[in-house]
VORO-148503 format. One line per 5 residues: their letters; for each residue x, y, z of C-alpha. Coordinates in nm, 3 decimals. Each point is the difference from the previous one (the first is absolute). Example, Ala and Ser with C-alpha at 12.3 -4.5 7.8 and 13.67 -1.06 7.14 Angstrom:
AS = 1.230 -0.450 0.780  0.137 0.344 -0.066
end
This chain:
MKEFN = 4.759 4.921 -0.377  -0.133 0.294 -0.199  -0.095 -0.068 -0.365  0.155 0.216 -0.272  -0.294 0.159 -0.182
YKDYL = -0.047 0.262 -0.271  -0.018 0.281 0.255  0.336 -0.107 0.139  0.136 -0.004 -0.355  -0.102 0.365 -0.047
IYQKC = 0.166 0.091 0.331  0.312 -0.187 -0.112  0.011 0.191 -0.331  -0.032 0.329 0.185  0.279 -0.096 0.240
MKQKI = 0.229 -0.100 -0.285  -0.052 0.340 -0.164  0.092 0.168 0.328  0.309 -0.220 0.022  0.118 0.107 -0.346
ISGVV = -0.051 0.367 0.085  0.140 0.013 0.352  0.186 -0.328 0.045  -0.193 -0.066 0.320  -0.327 -0.189 0.044
ENSVS = -0.174 0.011 0.333  -0.271 -0.248 0.100  0.040 -0.192 -0.325  -0.247 -0.275 -0.083  0.289 -0.250 -0.011
YQLER = 0.037 0.047 0.372  -0.374 -0.018 0.055  -0.001 -0.340 -0.168  0.294 -0.123 0.207  -0.116 0.143 0.333
PKVNQ = -0.384 0.015 0.001  -0.179 0.237 0.232  -0.250 -0.143 0.241  -0.297 0.015 -0.234  -0.086 -0.369 -0.035
PHDKL = -0.236 -0.171 0.248  0.251 -0.278 0.076  0.278 0.254 0.068  -0.225 0.186 0.243  -0.105 -0.326 0.158
FKIVL = 0.356 -0.113 0.081  0.107 0.348 0.104  -0.282 0.009 0.256  0.057 -0.356 0.124  0.380 0.022 0.027
SEKRE = -0.019 0.336 0.170  -0.107 -0.202 0.303  0.317 -0.110 0.179  -0.148 -0.333 0.111  -0.056 -0.092 -0.367
AIELI = 0.336 0.132 -0.117  0.193 -0.185 0.271  -0.173 -0.327 -0.092  0.115 0.041 -0.361  0.353 0.097 0.109
NRVLN = 0.027 -0.300 0.234  -0.120 -0.234 -0.274  0.283 0.120 -0.225  0.274 0.013 0.265  -0.088 -0.335 0.162
LPKKL = 0.203 0.085 0.311  0.014 -0.237 0.301  -0.133 0.286 0.211  -0.267 0.201 -0.178  -0.007 0.378 0.001
EKEDI = -0.283 0.168 0.188  -0.204 0.287 -0.139  0.151 0.221 0.274  0.343 -0.064 -0.157  -0.079 0.189 -0.321
ERYST = -0.111 0.347 -0.100  -0.133 0.149 -0.320  0.259 0.182 -0.209  -0.088 0.293 -0.225  0.008 -0.077 -0.372
EHINT = 0.109 0.354 -0.081  0.346 -0.151 -0.064  -0.079 -0.049 -0.368  0.190 0.278 -0.173  -0.098 0.212 -0.297
MFGKT = 0.128 -0.268 -0.236  -0.291 -0.222 0.107  -0.250 0.265 0.108  -0.214 -0.032 0.312  -0.194 -0.318 0.045
ESDIV = -0.239 -0.137 0.259  0.003 -0.360 -0.116  0.305 -0.121 0.197  -0.025 -0.087 0.363  0.322 0.026 0.197
YKIKN = 0.053 -0.108 0.359  0.318 0.004 0.206  0.111 -0.173 0.317  -0.001 0.252 0.284  0.342 0.139 0.090
KDIFF = 0.160 -0.188 -0.291  0.061 0.085 -0.363  -0.172 -0.316 -0.124  -0.280 0.072 -0.245  -0.275 -0.210 -0.156
LIEHQ = -0.124 0.116 -0.340  -0.335 -0.157 -0.088  -0.088 0.031 -0.368  -0.338 -0.119 -0.125  -0.004 -0.140 -0.353
STIDY = -0.305 -0.126 -0.189  0.179 -0.077 -0.328  0.338 -0.146 -0.089  0.271 0.263 -0.058  0.330 -0.130 -0.136
RMPVR = 0.172 0.322 0.111  -0.068 -0.083 0.364  0.365 -0.085 0.092  0.110 0.341 -0.130  -0.293 0.182 0.159
ILRYE = 0.064 -0.159 0.338  0.369 0.091 -0.020  -0.084 0.363 -0.072  -0.245 0.020 0.291  0.251 -0.163 0.236
VEIIE = 0.267 0.254 -0.091  -0.243 0.289 0.047  -0.103 -0.118 0.347  0.365 -0.050 0.101  0.099 0.344 -0.132
EAIKG = -0.286 0.162 0.190  0.084 -0.190 0.319  0.364 0.113 0.002  -0.079 0.354 -0.113  0.179 0.245 0.225
KKLTK = 0.200 -0.273 0.173  0.377 0.011 -0.042  0.141 -0.344 -0.070  0.350 0.056 0.133  0.087 -0.338 0.147
NDNII = 0.040 -0.345 -0.144  -0.249 -0.137 0.252  -0.279 0.238 -0.104  -0.310 -0.208 -0.066  -0.178 0.037 -0.334
PTVIP = -0.380 -0.045 0.010  -0.153 -0.330 -0.113  -0.308 -0.015 -0.221  -0.206 -0.319 -0.023  -0.237 0.024 -0.298
IVLYT = -0.323 -0.201 -0.007  -0.209 -0.026 -0.318  -0.360 -0.093 0.073  -0.122 -0.146 -0.329  -0.371 -0.060 -0.066
GNRKW = -0.005 -0.080 -0.374  -0.142 -0.307 -0.176  0.323 -0.123 -0.158  0.273 -0.160 0.211  0.276 0.247 0.091
NIKKY = 0.298 -0.106 -0.215  0.238 0.295 0.027  0.355 -0.021 0.131  0.015 0.111 0.362  0.352 0.138 -0.007
IQECQ = 0.141 0.238 -0.260  0.325 -0.197 -0.034  -0.197 -0.300 -0.129  -0.109 0.192 -0.310  0.315 0.200 -0.075
EKIPG = 0.254 -0.050 -0.278  0.307 -0.192 0.113  0.363 -0.025 -0.112  0.090 -0.365 -0.065  0.264 -0.120 0.245
AKNMK = -0.022 0.307 0.226  -0.091 -0.044 0.364  -0.362 0.062 0.086  -0.015 0.322 0.198  -0.277 0.080 0.240
FGEYN = -0.197 0.304 -0.108  0.145 0.304 0.173  0.335 -0.175 0.050  0.300 0.187 -0.138  0.360 -0.087 -0.081
VVDVN = 0.287 0.176 0.173  0.359 0.036 -0.119  0.168 0.120 0.320  0.349 0.147 -0.024  0.066 -0.125 0.353
DYTND = -0.028 -0.362 -0.117  0.325 0.038 -0.198  0.356 0.076 0.099  0.180 0.298 -0.153  0.227 -0.237 -0.192
ELEAD = -0.298 -0.189 -0.145  -0.164 0.321 -0.120  0.320 0.134 -0.156  0.076 -0.331 -0.174  -0.352 -0.043 -0.139
EFFYS = -0.018 0.027 -0.378  -0.305 0.227 0.008  0.054 0.374 0.024  -0.294 0.060 0.237  0.173 -0.216 0.266
KMMLL = 0.300 0.230 -0.005  -0.231 0.300 0.034  -0.171 -0.168 0.297  0.345 -0.027 0.159  0.063 0.373 -0.053
EKLTK = -0.331 0.076 0.173  0.107 -0.219 0.290  0.336 0.171 0.048  0.010 0.318 0.210  0.367 0.093 0.045
EEAIF = 0.164 0.210 -0.273  0.317 -0.207 -0.020  -0.191 -0.328 -0.033  -0.216 0.149 -0.278  0.309 0.134 -0.177
QTLGR = 0.195 -0.327 0.019  -0.301 -0.210 -0.110  -0.077 0.230 -0.293  0.362 -0.015 -0.105  -0.009 -0.379 -0.024
IAENE = -0.334 0.004 -0.182  0.130 0.260 -0.248  0.313 -0.202 -0.076  -0.183 -0.332 -0.045  -0.311 0.115 -0.187
KDETN = 0.008 -0.106 -0.367  -0.354 0.080 -0.115  -0.016 0.334 -0.185  -0.354 0.078 0.112  0.092 -0.064 0.363
KLLLK = 0.308 0.219 -0.036  -0.217 0.283 -0.125  -0.241 -0.053 0.289  0.286 -0.012 0.248  0.145 0.324 -0.130
RIIAL = -0.336 0.173 0.035  -0.048 -0.140 0.351  0.343 0.119 0.112  -0.029 0.342 -0.162  -0.357 0.081 0.096
ILKGK = -0.130 -0.215 0.285  0.304 -0.049 0.223  0.103 0.366 0.013  -0.112 0.033 0.359  0.175 -0.317 0.117
LSEEK = 0.340 0.046 -0.166  0.244 0.288 -0.033  0.061 0.157 -0.342  0.352 -0.139 -0.002  -0.118 -0.357 0.053
IKILL = -0.275 0.040 -0.260  0.260 0.114 -0.253  0.221 -0.303 0.076  -0.292 -0.240 -0.043  -0.117 0.156 -0.327
EKIES = 0.350 -0.036 -0.144  -0.003 -0.371 0.085  -0.300 -0.065 -0.222  0.148 -0.049 -0.345  -0.266 -0.012 -0.268
EEIDM = 0.016 0.091 -0.368  -0.375 0.063 0.000  0.021 0.240 0.294  0.300 0.173 -0.152  -0.198 0.044 -0.323
MLEVI = -0.290 0.145 0.197  0.228 0.247 0.175  0.155 0.088 -0.337  -0.346 0.077 -0.135  -0.059 0.238 0.290
EKGYE = 0.335 0.174 -0.051  -0.050 0.034 -0.377  -0.350 0.131 0.051  0.116 0.269 0.239  0.293 0.086 -0.226
RHRKL = -0.246 0.054 -0.280  -0.212 0.221 0.228  0.301 0.220 0.067  0.080 0.035 -0.370  -0.353 0.082 -0.110
GKAEG = -0.080 0.366 0.058  -0.375 0.004 -0.053  -0.255 -0.112 0.256  -0.159 -0.231 -0.257  0.331 -0.164 -0.065
KLEGI = 0.067 -0.054 0.371  -0.339 -0.160 0.048  0.052 -0.219 -0.306  0.330 -0.125 0.141  -0.156 -0.071 0.339
LETAK = -0.285 -0.193 -0.160  0.242 -0.209 -0.205  0.198 -0.078 0.315  -0.318 -0.106 0.179  -0.095 -0.227 -0.291
ELLKF = 0.336 -0.174 0.011  -0.024 -0.049 0.375  -0.345 -0.154 -0.039  0.146 -0.246 -0.251  0.253 -0.105 0.260
GMNKE = -0.283 -0.066 0.244  0.077 0.284 0.237  -0.272 0.080 0.253  -0.222 0.298 -0.094  0.055 0.164 0.338
DIQKV = 0.376 -0.019 -0.050  -0.031 0.145 -0.350  -0.192 0.291 0.152  0.289 0.067 0.237  0.259 -0.022 -0.279
TKLTK = -0.180 0.200 -0.272  -0.221 0.227 0.215  -0.294 -0.088 -0.226  -0.349 -0.031 0.146  -0.169 -0.335 0.046
KEIEK = -0.252 0.094 -0.271  0.277 0.084 -0.250  0.171 -0.335 0.062  -0.327 -0.194 -0.035  -0.057 0.163 -0.342
L = 0.325 -0.158 -0.118
end
């Protein structure tokens, strides 16, 4: 591992100045420290040795411990050009892949202990996978994602004592299930019946139901029941906006009008009153300054009620910049 010396410090200072000026630092010393170039004798040594397939396959077999060992003819050298501009080019990794399969072996030589290794390995794995599927369209559920098997060849004096899997050293939520890294949670609308979604106390469930429905009459009837049963003022305001702005293409104007009338809300009525009063004031004021003043006051009131900025733009005809100034 490269030592951080005074020369590196001067390079670092120069890079930081460039970062302040342009916001972008290329080839920063922080990367050089994390991903050393092949300029150490031991790095060159292992690069030369492991470039021989018979040596690489012996190391791979030792790690895999398969009943039937891989032969050197089963693997091929893979270009390390996969490292993107975030990491910069490097010659210190050695990557092999099994022929005709997207199974990769990343061999990383390490002469000192690096506690960032779980994160580093994860980043390299993702980069190799991204490069391997580049240009391929994953359009089916049975599309195979490449596998990367990282091997750290450590030759330091101290015993390697770093966690081997990133999940082992991550923060955890007490009582929550332990997720595998890369695993994700899914809330699938198809796992619930329409009645369950409509009866759920949370507003997002009802909106999931609306997304699920395709026929105009079903959307209209469902929205009617939601409008009549909704008690929360914030949800009523959201519902009115959704009906008036988002569902225009799915429902006729007549049905939209019926639904809007079903949503009784003092807060919404106050908001609409603000709009009407604001425009009434615009009509009464003869000067351009006065009209603008009235519009701005209307916009301020609408912001207080929590109306979306995009909607305020449509109502007041103000620009986004003018609204943000308020």
